[in-house]
C-alpha positions, 0 to 999 in steps of 0.5 A: 925789701927792695932797694937802691941808694937814692932817697928819691927812689924810696919805694912808695908804701901806698899800693904795696904788698907791705902796706896791705899785709901790715893792714891785714895784720893790724900793724903799722907799716914802715916800708924801707925798700929801695927801687932796684936794690940788690940783696947785698944792699937789702942786707946792709940796710936791715943790718944798719937798722938792727945795729941802731938802738931801738929802731927795730923793737922786740914787738915789731914784725920784719918782712924781707922779700929778697930780690933777684940774685942777678942784681949787683950792689952799687947800681940800679941797672938790671941784666936787660937786653938794652942795658947789656950794651953798656960795657961796664954792665956787660963786663960784670955779667960776663966775668964776675957775676956767679949765680951760685955765689949770689944764691949762697950770699942770699942764704947767708944774709937771711940766716944772719939777719934771722939770728940777730932779730928778736922780733917776728921775722918773715921772708920770701924771694922773687926768683923762681923755685926752679932757678934756686932748686937747680943751683942747690936743691938741698939749700933750696929745700932748707929755705922753703922749709924754714919756719920764717919763710912765707910764700904765695903758692906752694910751688911758685915764687912771687913772680912766677905766681903773678905771671901764672894768673894770666891777667896782663892788663891788670897785674902790671904797671905796663903791658910790656913789663912783667916785673913791676906789679900793679896795686892789684897784684900787690893786693893778691900777694899780701892776701896770700902772704897773710894766709900763709902767716895765719896757717903758721900760727 
């Protein structure tokens, strides 16, 4: 789901939508996400498990929530104003980052993982529908119409939907931070994902 390469930054299972969703589906939860992960790192970690014998079994269910396409592999930093003063970060985003390339990579990562898995597979993403639709509307429509795609709302991504609920005091860990959701928000996400999965069956 999300990630970054420091063992101490492994995302906690309790209170996460992954654990809540697994409980609703009567499955055991194993959360392999990392704080601040880029989509490349998510792809790499999942492929590492796919290439290992008996890590992912045919009876398992894999769920990936792809992260923001503006995250870069090999760093925990994000394009926030206070980090853009870092010369390395600034150089990267001014000269090397490209949304189109990053979106195409996400689609390729997702399709390749889907082709390799023999178990049930579901995926979602956190970037806005509007962002992806603007980048490539045809590819965006293919993504959201994929049989493995699950969503919290028909016209909104996870982030957009939680922000639309206008419950700032209870849905975020910090009032000033509308990117890191509270256990209550994770519970809402899990319920909506569960409803979506049930409607597919």
